[in-house]
C-alpha angles and dihedrals in degrees: 000000000000093000090047094057090047090049092048091050094048092044087057093046094241130144123227088249091055093050091045088056091050090051094042095239139108124278088241093054091049090047089056090054091054092045092049092240093119128039113243111242117232094248091053091047091053092045089053093049091049093046094049092038092235135114127268086236088063094050091046090051095244091125137015093218111105 
């Protein structure tokens, strides 16, 4: 899951700071999500899926279909 959110961010040419602003959190908090040092809250997971126009199942690694 953590690699997927990093890959999605990089595929969209976004910095951690830009994604953090979209999610209304700090860059450090978002960095911790990508590194797996902090669990991703459901609301953040849903916001990421909506932003990247993908499913939460894809982000969670339950499917490979974006």
